[in-house]
ROMI-890123 format. One record per residue (C-alpha): residue in three letters; z, y, x; residue number from 1. Coordinates in nm, 2 decimals. Layout:
N
   res       up    north     east     n
   Ala        Z        Y        X   NUM
...
//
This chain:
124
   res       up    north     east     n
   Met     3.25     2.07    -4.00     1
   Ser     3.43     1.75    -4.10     2
   Thr     3.41     1.59    -4.44     3
   Ser     3.64     1.34    -4.61     4
   Ile     3.38     1.08    -4.56     5
   Glu     3.40     1.12    -4.18     6
   Val     3.77     1.05    -4.16     7
   Phe     3.74     0.74    -4.37     8
   Ala     3.44     0.63    -4.16     9
   Lys     3.64     0.69    -3.84    10
   Val     3.94     0.49    -3.98    11
   Gln     3.70     0.21    -4.07    12
   Asp     3.57     0.21    -3.72    13
   Tyr     3.92     0.18    -3.59    14
   Val     4.01    -0.10    -3.83    15
   Asp     3.69    -0.28    -3.73    16
   Arg     3.78    -0.23    -3.36    17
   Arg     3.47    -0.02    -3.28    18
   Ile     3.70     0.26    -3.15    19
   Thr     4.05     0.25    -3.00    20
   Leu     4.36     0.42    -3.14    21
   His     4.34     0.68    -2.87    22
   Glu     3.98     0.76    -2.96    23
   Leu     4.08     0.79    -3.33    24
   Glu     4.36     1.02    -3.23    25
   Ser     4.14     1.23    -3.00    26
   Trp     3.88     1.27    -3.26    27
   Leu     4.14     1.37    -3.52    28
   Val     4.33     1.63    -3.32    29
   Asn     4.07     1.91    -3.34    30
   Arg     4.01     1.84    -3.70    31
   Leu     4.36     1.85    -3.84    32
   Pro     4.35     2.21    -3.96    33
   Thr     4.03     2.13    -4.16    34
   Tyr     4.18     1.83    -4.33    35
   Leu     4.51     1.99    -4.40    36
   Leu     4.36     2.30    -4.58    37
   Asn     4.36     2.09    -4.89    38
   Pro     4.68     1.88    -4.87    39
   Asn     4.62     1.71    -5.21    40
   Ser     4.29     1.55    -5.11    41
   Ala     4.25     1.18    -5.03    42
   Ala     4.13     1.27    -4.68    43
   Ala     4.44     1.48    -4.61    44
   Glu     4.66     1.20    -4.73    45
   Leu     4.49     0.96    -4.50    46
   Val     4.52     1.20    -4.21    47
   Gly     4.89     1.23    -4.28    48
   Leu     4.92     0.85    -4.28    49
   Ile     4.75     0.83    -3.94    50
   Glu     4.98     1.10    -3.80    51
   Leu     5.28     0.92    -3.94    52
   Gly     5.16     0.59    -3.79    53
   Leu     5.10     0.75    -3.45    54
   Ala     5.46     0.89    -3.46    55
   Glu     5.60     0.55    -3.57    56
   Ile     5.41     0.37    -3.28    57
   Gln     5.55     0.63    -3.03    58
   Ala     5.90     0.58    -3.17    59
   Gly     5.87     0.20    -3.15    60
   Ile     5.91     0.16    -3.53    61
   Arg     5.55     0.02    -3.59    62
   Ser     5.31    -0.18    -3.38    63
   Glu     4.94    -0.09    -3.35    64
   Arg     4.85    -0.42    -3.52    65
   Ser     5.06    -0.31    -3.82    66
   Leu     4.91     0.03    -3.83    67
   Arg     4.55    -0.11    -3.81    68
   Lys     4.64    -0.35    -4.10    69
   Phe     4.80    -0.06    -4.30    70
   Leu     4.50     0.17    -4.25    71
   Gly     4.26    -0.11    -4.34    72
   Leu     4.44    -0.14    -4.68    73
   Gln     4.42     0.24    -4.73    74
   Thr     4.04     0.25    -4.67    75
   Thr     3.97    -0.05    -4.90    76
   Ser     4.16     0.11    -5.18    77
   Asn     3.98     0.44    -5.15    78
   Pro     3.69     0.51    -5.38    79
   Ile     3.49     0.69    -5.11    80
   Ser     3.23     0.47    -4.95    81
   Thr     2.91     0.53    -4.75    82
   Lys     2.58     0.38    -4.85    83
   Pro     2.24     0.44    -4.69    84
   Tyr     2.02     0.67    -4.89    85
   Pro     1.70     0.49    -4.98    86
   Tyr     1.39     0.67    -4.88    87
   Tyr     1.08     0.61    -5.08    88
   Pro     0.78     0.80    -4.96    89
   Ser     0.60     0.99    -5.24    90
   Thr     0.26     0.87    -5.33    91
   Thr     0.18     1.17    -5.54    92
   Glu     0.10     1.52    -5.42    93
   Ala     0.13     1.85    -5.60    94
   Ser    -0.17     2.07    -5.62    95
   Ser    -0.23     2.42    -5.74    96
   Ser    -0.52     2.54    -5.96    97
   Ala    -0.49     2.90    -5.83    98
   Ser    -0.75     3.00    -5.58    99
   Pro    -0.62     3.07    -5.23   100
   Ala    -0.60     3.43    -5.13   101
   Glu    -0.81     3.55    -4.84   102
   Pro    -0.62     3.55    -4.52   103
   Thr    -0.54     3.89    -4.38   104
   Pro    -0.62     3.91    -4.01   105
   Leu    -0.34     4.04    -3.79   106
   Val    -0.44     4.33    -3.57   107
   Trp    -0.24     4.41    -3.26   108
   Glu    -0.24     4.78    -3.17   109
   Val    -0.24     4.80    -2.80   110
   Pro    -0.16     5.14    -2.65   111
   Ser    -0.43     5.26    -2.42   112
   Val    -0.34     5.20    -2.06   113
   Ser    -0.52     5.37    -1.77   114
   Ser    -0.69     5.12    -1.55   115
   Ser    -0.67     5.36    -1.26   116
   Asn    -0.43     5.29    -0.97   117
   Val    -0.40     5.66    -0.90   118
   Pro    -0.09     5.82    -1.05   119
   Gln    -0.17     6.05    -1.34   120
   Val    -0.03     6.40    -1.35   121
   Glu     0.04     6.57    -1.68   122
   Tyr     0.07     6.94    -1.69   123
   Val     0.31     7.09    -1.94   124
//
């Protein structure tokens, strides 16, 4: 499932020329319904701007350079940003004062199987 952070990250990848416009569009096509479920969100607004920009490029109204610059302005003005989560390994360990319970052995009940190769006959 896509999140709003993902669309902003993809647009930033496009603005920074790590992906092409075609790659951005291909990534976005399958996710459009997800983003448009909440049309008032910042992610949906950005998706709408991408779609409008693609249509303007197709119609010859806008250049790709202009779209890249426009989308760059949109991502810098957006409050969503990604930062790496710092990982600090814990030096403390939790312990319990309760005594451990005795383990219960598991017993597999195997039905008795005749080891004879001769067919067995059962009379009813």
